[in-house]
Structure formats: structure tokens, C-alpha cells
C-alpha positions as CSV (number, residue, x, y, z in Angstrom):
1,M,-20.3,25.1,-25.5
2,N,-20.0,27.3,-22.4
3,L,-20.3,31.0,-22.7
4,L,-19.6,33.6,-20.1
5,I,-21.5,36.9,-20.3
6,T,-21.3,39.9,-18.2
7,A,-23.9,42.8,-18.3
8,G,-25.2,45.8,-16.6
9,G,-23.1,48.2,-14.4
10,T,-21.3,47.9,-11.1
11,S,-22.1,49.9,-7.9
12,E,-19.5,51.2,-5.4
13,K,-20.7,51.5,-1.9
14,I,-20.3,54.9,0.1
15,D,-22.4,53.8,3.1
16,D,-25.5,51.7,3.6
17,V,-27.8,53.9,1.8
18,R,-25.4,55.7,-0.8
19,H,-24.0,54.2,-3.8
20,L,-22.1,55.3,-6.8
21,T,-23.2,53.6,-10.0
22,N,-23.7,54.1,-13.8
23,H,-26.6,54.1,-16.3
24,A,-25.9,50.8,-17.8
25,T,-29.1,48.6,-18.2
26,G,-27.5,45.3,-19.3
27,S,-30.0,45.4,-22.4
28,L,-27.3,44.5,-24.7
29,G,-26.1,41.6,-22.6
30,K,-29.7,40.4,-22.3
31,A,-30.1,40.5,-26.2
32,I,-26.8,38.6,-26.8
33,A,-27.8,36.0,-24.1
34,E,-31.3,35.7,-25.6
35,S,-30.0,35.2,-29.1
36,F,-28.7,31.9,-28.1
37,Q,-32.0,30.6,-27.1
38,G,-32.9,27.5,-29.2
39,S,-29.3,26.9,-30.0
40,E,-28.3,23.3,-28.8
41,N,-25.6,22.3,-26.6
42,I,-24.9,26.1,-25.4
43,T,-24.8,26.8,-21.6
44,I,-24.5,30.4,-20.5
45,H,-23.2,31.6,-17.2
46,Y,-24.4,35.3,-16.6
47,V,-22.7,37.6,-14.5
48,Y,-25.0,40.9,-13.9
49,G,-25.0,44.0,-11.9
50,P,-27.5,45.7,-9.8
51,K,-30.7,46.8,-11.7
52,A,-29.7,45.0,-14.8
53,V,-32.6,43.7,-17.0
54,L,-32.2,39.8,-17.2
55,P,-32.4,37.5,-20.2
56,K,-34.9,34.4,-20.3
57,G,-33.8,31.0,-21.0
58,D,-33.5,27.6,-19.6
59,N,-29.8,27.3,-20.3
60,I,-28.8,30.3,-18.2
61,T,-27.1,30.3,-14.9
62,F,-27.2,33.9,-13.0
63,Y,-24.7,35.3,-10.7
64,S,-25.4,38.8,-9.2
65,I,-22.7,41.2,-8.1
66,N,-22.5,44.7,-7.1
67,S,-18.9,46.2,-6.7
68,V,-15.9,45.8,-8.9
69,R,-14.3,43.7,-6.2
70,E,-17.3,41.4,-6.3
71,L,-17.1,41.0,-9.9
72,E,-13.3,40.2,-9.6
73,K,-14.2,37.4,-7.2
74,Q,-17.0,35.9,-9.2
75,M,-15.2,36.1,-12.4
76,K,-12.0,34.3,-10.9
77,S,-14.2,31.8,-9.2
78,L,-15.8,30.9,-12.5
79,L,-12.7,31.3,-14.9
80,T,-10.6,29.0,-12.6
81,T,-13.0,26.2,-12.0
82,L,-14.9,26.1,-15.5
83,T,-13.8,26.2,-18.9
84,F,-15.4,28.7,-21.4
85,D,-15.1,28.7,-25.1
86,F,-16.1,32.6,-25.2
87,V,-16.2,35.2,-22.6
88,I,-18.4,38.3,-23.7
89,H,-17.5,41.0,-21.1
90,S,-20.0,43.7,-21.8
91,M,-20.4,45.0,-18.3
92,A,-20.0,48.7,-17.6
93,V,-17.3,48.4,-14.8
94,S,-16.4,51.3,-12.7
95,D,-12.9,52.6,-13.1
96,Y,-12.6,53.7,-9.5
97,E,-13.7,52.5,-6.2
98,L,-14.3,54.3,-2.8
99,Q,-11.1,54.7,-0.6
100,K,-12.6,57.0,1.9
101,P,-15.5,59.4,2.3
102,T,-14.4,62.5,4.3
103,N,-15.5,66.1,4.6
104,E,-14.0,69.7,4.6
105,V,-13.0,69.8,8.3
106,Q,-11.2,66.3,8.3
107,L,-9.5,66.9,5.0
108,S,-8.2,70.2,5.9
109,E,-6.9,69.1,9.2
110,E,-5.1,66.2,7.6
111,L,-3.6,68.6,5.0
112,A,-2.7,71.3,7.4
113,L,-0.7,68.8,9.5
114,L,1.1,67.7,6.5
115,I,2.0,71.0,5.3
116,A,3.2,72.0,8.7
117,D,5.6,69.1,8.8
118,K,6.9,69.5,5.3
119,K,7.2,73.3,5.4
120,P,7.2,74.1,1.8
121,N,9.1,77.1,0.7
122,S,7.1,77.9,-2.6
123,T,3.6,77.6,-4.3
124,K,5.0,74.8,-6.5
125,E,6.3,72.9,-3.4
126,L,3.0,73.3,-1.6
127,A,1.0,72.0,-4.5
128,K,3.5,69.1,-4.6
129,V,3.2,68.4,-0.9
130,I,-0.8,68.4,-1.2
131,E,-0.5,66.2,-4.2
132,E,1.5,63.7,-2.4
133,G,-0.6,63.8,0.6
134,L,-3.6,63.0,-1.3
135,L,-2.2,60.3,-3.2
136,A,-0.6,58.8,0.0
137,S,-3.8,59.2,2.1
138,T,-4.0,56.3,4.7
139,M,-7.3,57.5,6.1
140,E,-9.3,54.5,7.3
141,A,-12.4,53.4,5.7
142,T,-15.8,54.6,7.4
143,T,-17.6,52.1,9.6
144,E,-20.7,54.5,9.6
145,K,-23.9,52.8,8.4
146,K,-25.0,56.1,7.1
147,I,-22.7,59.2,6.9
148,S,-23.7,62.3,8.7
149,S,-25.0,65.2,6.5
150,Q,-23.9,67.7,9.1
151,Q,-21.0,68.9,7.3
152,E,-21.4,71.2,4.2
153,K,-19.4,69.0,1.9
154,L,-19.1,65.2,1.3
155,I,-15.7,64.6,-0.1
156,L,-15.1,61.2,-1.7
157,I,-11.5,59.9,-2.1
158,M,-11.5,57.5,-4.9
159,Q,-9.0,55.0,-6.0
160,K,-8.2,53.0,-9.2
161,A,-10.4,49.8,-9.2
162,P,-9.1,46.6,-10.3
163,K,-9.1,46.1,-14.2
164,V,-11.0,42.7,-14.3
165,I,-10.6,42.4,-18.0
166,K,-6.9,42.4,-18.0
167,S,-7.1,39.4,-15.6
168,I,-9.6,37.1,-17.8
169,K,-6.7,35.7,-20.1
170,T,-4.6,35.3,-16.8
171,W,-7.2,33.2,-15.3
172,Q,-8.2,31.3,-18.5
173,P,-5.6,31.7,-21.4
174,H,-7.4,29.7,-24.1
175,T,-10.8,31.3,-23.9
176,T,-11.9,33.8,-26.8
177,L,-12.3,37.2,-25.2
178,I,-14.9,39.8,-26.5
179,G,-14.4,43.0,-24.7
180,F,-16.5,46.1,-24.9
181,K,-15.3,49.8,-25.2
182,L,-17.5,52.8,-24.7
183,L,-16.4,56.4,-25.7
184,V,-18.4,59.6,-26.2
185,D,-18.5,61.7,-29.2
186,V,-15.4,60.7,-30.8
187,T,-14.5,60.0,-34.5
188,E,-14.6,56.4,-35.9
189,E,-10.9,56.6,-36.3
190,E,-10.3,57.3,-32.6
191,L,-13.0,54.8,-31.6
192,V,-11.0,52.1,-33.7
193,A,-7.6,53.2,-32.4
194,V,-8.7,53.0,-28.7
195,A,-10.4,49.4,-29.3
196,Q,-7.2,48.0,-31.0
197,K,-5.3,49.3,-27.9
198,S,-7.6,47.7,-25.6
199,I,-6.9,44.4,-27.6
200,V,-3.3,44.7,-26.7
201,T,-3.7,45.9,-23.2
202,N,-6.2,43.1,-22.2
203,Q,-5.3,40.3,-24.6
204,A,-8.8,40.4,-26.1
205,D,-9.4,38.8,-29.3
206,F,-12.2,41.3,-30.3
207,I,-13.6,44.6,-29.1
208,L,-17.1,45.8,-29.7
209,A,-16.5,49.6,-29.7
210,N,-19.4,52.0,-29.5
211,D,-20.1,55.7,-28.7
212,L,-22.8,56.8,-26.3
213,V,-23.9,59.5,-28.7
214,H,-25.0,56.9,-31.1
215,I,-27.0,54.7,-28.6
216,D,-30.7,55.3,-28.2
217,G,-32.9,52.4,-27.1
218,D,-32.4,49.5,-29.8
219,N,-30.7,51.9,-32.2
220,H,-26.9,51.1,-31.2
221,I,-24.2,51.7,-33.6
222,G,-21.4,49.4,-32.8
223,L,-18.0,48.3,-34.4
224,L,-16.6,44.9,-34.1
225,V,-12.8,45.5,-34.1
226,S,-9.9,42.9,-34.2
227,S,-6.2,43.5,-34.3
228,Q,-6.6,43.8,-38.2
229,G,-9.2,46.5,-38.0
230,V,-13.0,46.8,-38.2
231,E,-14.6,43.3,-38.8
232,K,-18.3,44.3,-38.9
233,H,-20.6,47.4,-38.5
234,F,-23.7,47.0,-36.6
235,S,-26.6,49.7,-36.3
236,T,-28.8,48.1,-33.7
237,K,-28.7,46.0,-30.5
238,P,-30.5,42.9,-32.3
239,E,-27.8,43.2,-35.2
240,I,-25.0,43.2,-32.4
241,A,-26.5,40.1,-30.8
242,Q,-26.9,38.3,-34.0
243,G,-23.5,39.3,-35.2
244,L,-21.8,38.1,-32.1
245,K,-23.7,34.9,-32.3
246,T,-22.7,34.1,-35.8
247,L,-19.1,34.9,-34.8
248,I,-19.2,32.6,-32.0
249,L,-21.0,29.7,-33.9
250,E,-18.7,30.1,-36.9
251,N,-15.5,29.9,-34.7
252,S,-16.6,27.2,-32.1
């Protein structure tokens, strides 16, 4: 049986010395992978982000990525060349990627030219011109290895990054997809509702839904959600790992 596990977080490059990332450590993905050690005839392909802690095991092949684009490329390569029984997509993937770093001088000049050209007649029209200008910005990406710190402000123009989870079933329709959803300080009802929406949107089979306020070290409250509702409640990372292992072995 082949498993594909993603873990850790992505990192979006600003320049050669600055990056935008998150706090994901990959510890849950590590626990899931290590729960399969000793299980016969299981091969794990493990895609991980920078600074992720890594599992140990002789049956694991590792793939390192940094950005969302690199994740997309690696996942497409694996899912279109190998067959996976399950995909466990636990990686914390950035929703945004850098379009262009700029500063107050460059941005002001660009918007001033746009406003002068459009000649808005009211505050509402002015706001619309600025909004459309920002959304349609075609500023070229920087080629600087290190952005100068001479300006008072560093302004980052971000754009939506590809939703890799939405492509998994496109690349491999028959795999069983277990996605993850992290929210912050919400009710269980809201957590379940968002997880079930993700199941529909991403063609996932299950979502492991969790809330950041209930994650502290190995203490990790998680809900295994299907289209039918909550299948399992977990309270620690080891419980989640063992629960997903049981699910996989029972359905393989």
C-alpha cells in the first residue's frame, strides 16, 4: 500500500534573505508516518516544508519543498506517476503568494498616475479606482537579491496561491483523500460545518478538523469529519495518528 503524506508549512520568498512562513512544525505528520512503522507492505512518500521535523523509518521516501508552487509541482509529479491508496494532506499551505514587494514611493506613484488618468468625480469613484488598480496591478516581480531598506515602508502585494488540495482528486481520482482544516477559537458546530464544506469543495473523503486554541504540544483536539458528520473525536497527536492508521488499515 502506498501512502502520500504532506507535513510542515510552506515558505513564500520575498527576496533571498526574507521569507513569509507559518508556525507549522510537521509534528502531526511525523506522528502519522511513524505510526505505520512495523506495518508490512506499506510505503510512505513524505512531502515536507522547511523546518519540519521528520519521521524515522526505512519505508519512507522524502521530498523537500518550500513554496506553494513547489508543492504543487511535486504533488502533481507524484500523483500523475505513482498510484496512492491514501493521501494525507496535513501540510499548512499558504493561502497567498508574493506578487510584488514595493514601497510607499512606488505604490503612490503608480496609484497617482491611475487616478490622474481615470479622473474620479467622488470619493466612492476614487475608492473604486484604487481598488481596481491594486487588483489589476502588473508591477513586475523584483529581481533584487536583497530588497533595500532605505524606504520607510516595505509593502507586499500578495495574490491568491493555488489551492493544491483541490487538484489532488483531479490528478488521481481514485485515491482516498484525508485533508486537514485549522480554524481559531470557533465552536465545534462551526468547525464541523467548515470541514464538511471543504469535503465538497476539495472532493475529500475525510477532513481532520482542529482548532488552534486546543493544540498544545501533544495535546491536540481533533475531529475526523466525513460528509455524514463527526466520525471520531481525538484529544492528542498520538490518538490522531493511531486513529488515522486504523481508518486506513480498515479501509485498505
